[in-house]
N, C-alpha and C positions, 0 to 999 in steps of 0.2 A: 504493500500500499505506499503510497506517495503522499506525505504530509503537507496538507493544502497551505499555500502561502495567501494571505491576504494581506492588506495596508487597511489599518483603521483610521481613519481622519475623523475631523470633526467642522462645522462650519457654524458660523452665528450670523441672525440677524440682530442689528443691533439699533435699539430705538431710543429716540431722546425726549427729553419732555416737552418739545415740539410735535411729535410726532412723524420726525425725519429717520431715515434710514441711513445707517454707515455704508457706504460702497469704498471699494479698494480698487486703484487701479494697478495692475499687475505688471510686470516688465516685459509680458507680452502684449502691453497696450489694451487688453479685457477688463472692464469691470467685474467686480463682483463681490461677494461677500468675504469677510475676511476669516480664515481658516486654514488647517492643515492637517499633517499626521501627528498622530500621537505618539508620543518615544514610550521606549521601551520603561516601564515602573511608574507610567506617568495616568493617571484616571482622565477619562473625557471632558470633566469640567475643568479641572486643572489646565489640560492642553489646550481647552479652546480659550478659557481667560490669556493664558500663555501667546496663543497665535494671536488674538485680538490685539494686545499689547506690541509684540513684537511688528506688526502689520500696518497697526494706525496710531500707536499712543496713547490707546485710551484703555480703562479700567472697567467693567463693567459686571454685572450679576449674571449668571446664568439663571433661566427660569424656567423656562418651557421648552421639552422636547416635543417639534413638531413633524418630522420629517426622518427618516430614515431610508438611505440608498443604496443598492449594489450595484457597482458598476462590474458587469461578468466580462468586460473585455480585457484581455489582457494585450498589452502591445508594447512595440520595440521600445527598450530603453535607451540609455544616455551614458557617456562616460563607463564606468565597470560594471553599470546594470545594465545587464542583458536585455531582461524583460522586467516590463513593470506589471507587477500581477494585479490580479480583482480587488477592487477597494468595498469596504463597507464605511458608509460616510453617514454619521449621526447628526442632522443641524437642529439648534436650538434658538430661541426667542431670547435675546440679552437686552437688559435695560444699561442704560449708558450709566457710571458714576461719576468719573471725571476723567482729567486728561486732557493733551492737546492733539488735535489731530495733525499729522506727519505721516510722511513717506519712510521707506524702511528699504534693506537691502532686497526683499521681493516684492516692494510695491512701488510703483512712483508718486502716489496720491491715494489719499485720504481725505473723504467729501462727504458732508451729511446731504441726503438728498429727499428732496418731498415724497412720500411713500408710491402718488401716482405715476411718478417717473423713474422711480426706480426698475421697472419691469421692463420700459425700452431701451435702459443703458446696458443692463447685463448680457454677457454674450448668451448665445443661442444655450448652450448647454444646463445654463442655469436657470433657465426662463420657467421650465415646469416646478422646480423647486421655489423659485419665487413666489408662483400662482400658489401652490400648497401652504406656504405662508399666509397670504393674502386671503387665502379662501379658510385658514384655521378656524375651528370651531370645538377645539378641545380633543380631537381624535388625530393619532399621529396615521400621517399617510406615510406609505412604502411603494419606494418604486423601485423597479430593475432597469437597466439600460444600459447602454453601451456607449462609450465616449467618441470613437473614431472610426467611422463617423458616429453621429449620434441618434441613437433609435432609443425612445420608449417602448419599452417590450412589457411593460406590467404595472398597473399602479392600484391601488387598493386604500382601503383605510383597515386599520389593526388596531 
């Protein structure tokens, strides 16, 4: 039996008191929500707080899980990584606590955006995830998809 390999990742939709959403512009020029891989020995909540701080300069509280995704397509890696394995991603709704927006090594810019404009700014891969946030009614949405090319394979409430 081959032991399965998955990347565990987290993402956060950060809301401020004005109802705006935090978006970060990644080094590839695409806008999205802050997040990234969970490191060895790290829990999901601490990983998300760390990633949001690193990518945007803000501290948050992690409030609600709204989306779980399985990117079931492995793809060609880079550098010493031959294959990027499948991913399991947990997305949370977060509240802004404090901090000053800034870019980082991974992001060119961080910006507060009116909620109604966020969907038109994010990269196509994230649109279904943002729609799940906008439609969140307390039930977590699960999606299976592939990223290259993007294809939504399954969408359901859990």
